[in-house]
C-alpha positions as CSV (number, residue, x, y, z in Angstrom):
1,M,14.0,0.0,-5.0
2,I,14.1,-4.0,-5.8
3,E,14.7,-6.3,-3.3
4,E,16.4,-9.5,-3.1
5,G,14.5,-12.7,-1.9
6,R,10.9,-11.1,-2.8
7,A,8.9,-11.3,-6.1
8,L,9.3,-8.6,-8.5
9,F,6.0,-8.3,-10.1
10,L,5.2,-7.6,-6.0
11,Q,7.2,-5.4,-5.7
12,I,6.2,-3.2,-8.8
13,A,2.8,-3.4,-7.5
14,E,3.8,-1.6,-4.5
15,S,5.1,0.7,-5.5
16,V,2.4,2.1,-7.8
17,E,0.4,1.7,-4.7
18,E,2.8,3.5,-3.0
19,S,2.6,6.5,-5.5
20,I,-1.1,6.3,-5.8
21,V,-1.6,6.4,-1.4
22,D,1.0,9.5,-1.9
23,G,-0.5,11.3,-4.3
24,S,2.3,11.0,-6.6
25,L,-0.2,8.9,-9.3
26,P,-3.8,10.8,-8.6
27,E,-7.1,8.7,-9.1
28,D,-7.9,9.0,-13.0
29,T,-4.7,9.9,-14.5
30,R,-2.7,7.4,-16.6
31,A,-0.8,5.4,-14.9
32,P,2.9,4.2,-16.3
33,S,2.4,1.1,-19.0
34,T,4.2,-2.3,-18.3
35,N,6.7,-1.4,-20.7
36,E,8.2,1.8,-18.5
37,L,8.6,0.2,-15.6
38,A,10.2,-2.7,-17.1
39,A,11.9,-0.2,-18.8
40,F,12.9,2.3,-15.7
41,Y,13.5,-0.8,-13.4
42,R,15.2,-3.1,-15.7
43,I,12.8,-5.7,-15.5
44,N,11.3,-8.5,-17.9
45,P,8.2,-6.4,-19.7
46,A,5.6,-9.7,-18.7
47,T,7.1,-9.5,-14.5
48,A,6.1,-6.1,-15.4
49,A,2.6,-6.9,-16.6
50,K,1.9,-9.6,-13.4
51,G,2.4,-6.8,-11.4
52,V,0.3,-4.6,-13.6
53,N,-2.5,-7.3,-13.5
54,M,-2.2,-7.9,-10.3
55,L,-4.0,-4.1,-9.6
56,V,-6.6,-4.5,-12.5
57,D,-8.0,-7.8,-11.1
58,K,-7.6,-5.6,-7.6
59,G,-9.8,-3.0,-9.6
60,V,-7.0,-0.5,-7.9
61,L,-5.9,0.2,-11.9
62,V,-8.6,0.5,-15.4
63,K,-7.6,-0.5,-19.1
64,R,-9.1,1.8,-21.3
65,R,-8.6,0.5,-25.0
66,G,-6.0,1.6,-26.7
67,I,-5.7,4.6,-24.5
68,G,-3.7,2.8,-21.9
69,M,-3.6,2.1,-17.8
70,F,-5.3,4.5,-15.3
71,V,-5.8,4.8,-11.9
72,A,-9.5,3.9,-10.8
73,V,-11.3,6.7,-8.7
74,G,-11.5,5.5,-5.4
75,A,-8.1,3.2,-5.9
76,R,-6.6,5.6,-3.0
77,E,-9.3,5.1,0.0
78,Q,-9.5,0.9,-1.4
79,L,-5.6,1.3,-0.6
80,L,-5.9,2.9,2.3
81,A,-8.6,1.3,3.7
82,E,-6.7,-1.9,3.2
83,R,-3.9,-0.6,4.8
84,R,-5.3,0.4,7.8
85,S,-6.9,-3.0,8.4
86,A,-3.1,-4.6,8.0
87,F,-2.3,-1.8,10.4
88,A,-5.1,-3.5,13.2
89,D,-4.1,-6.9,12.2
90,R,-0.4,-6.2,12.7
91,F,-0.2,-3.5,15.5
92,I,-3.2,-3.2,17.1
93,T,-4.3,-7.0,18.0
94,P,-1.0,-8.0,19.3
95,L,-1.2,-4.7,21.0
96,L,-4.7,-5.4,22.6
97,A,-3.8,-9.0,23.3
98,E,-0.5,-7.9,25.5
99,A,-2.6,-4.7,27.6
100,R,-5.2,-8.0,28.5
101,T,-2.4,-9.8,29.7
102,L,-1.2,-6.8,31.7
103,G,-4.4,-6.1,32.4
104,L,-4.8,-2.9,30.9
105,S,-8.4,-1.0,30.3
106,A,-8.6,1.2,27.4
107,D,-8.0,4.8,29.3
108,D,-4.7,3.1,30.1
109,L,-4.0,2.4,26.7
110,T,-5.2,5.7,25.6
111,A,-3.4,7.4,27.9
112,L,0.2,5.5,27.4
113,I,-0.1,6.4,23.5
114,H,-1.1,10.1,24.6
115,E,2.1,9.9,26.9
116,R,4.4,8.8,24.4
117,A,3.5,10.6,21.0
118,E,4.1,13.4,23.7
119,G,7.3,12.7,24.4
120,S,8.1,12.1,20.6
121,R,8.2,15.3,20.0
122,S,10.6,17.0,22.2
């Protein structure tokens, strides 16, 4: 899971986020502790804590004093909304710009998408 060249705390945060999005870490359940994450990934607990605290700051995880970290209610939808927005910025905006350059209408784009989606099922 650990990738060279990327900050470890970001990778830890993204891993926890992925578990929330895919449902393996449901809302209102206990999240792995910083010590558990540090042991699992064989990293410094302070690095794991930085990733966890980033998620607390985003409102994805909540601290329950004396109990641990829990996945916030609404965290999955929040993360999905962030991903949808990032998807649009990364893929849809450039797609629309190129479509305008090519003189394609929204209907043309829709037809192309359906054509490709049907072709990928074969």
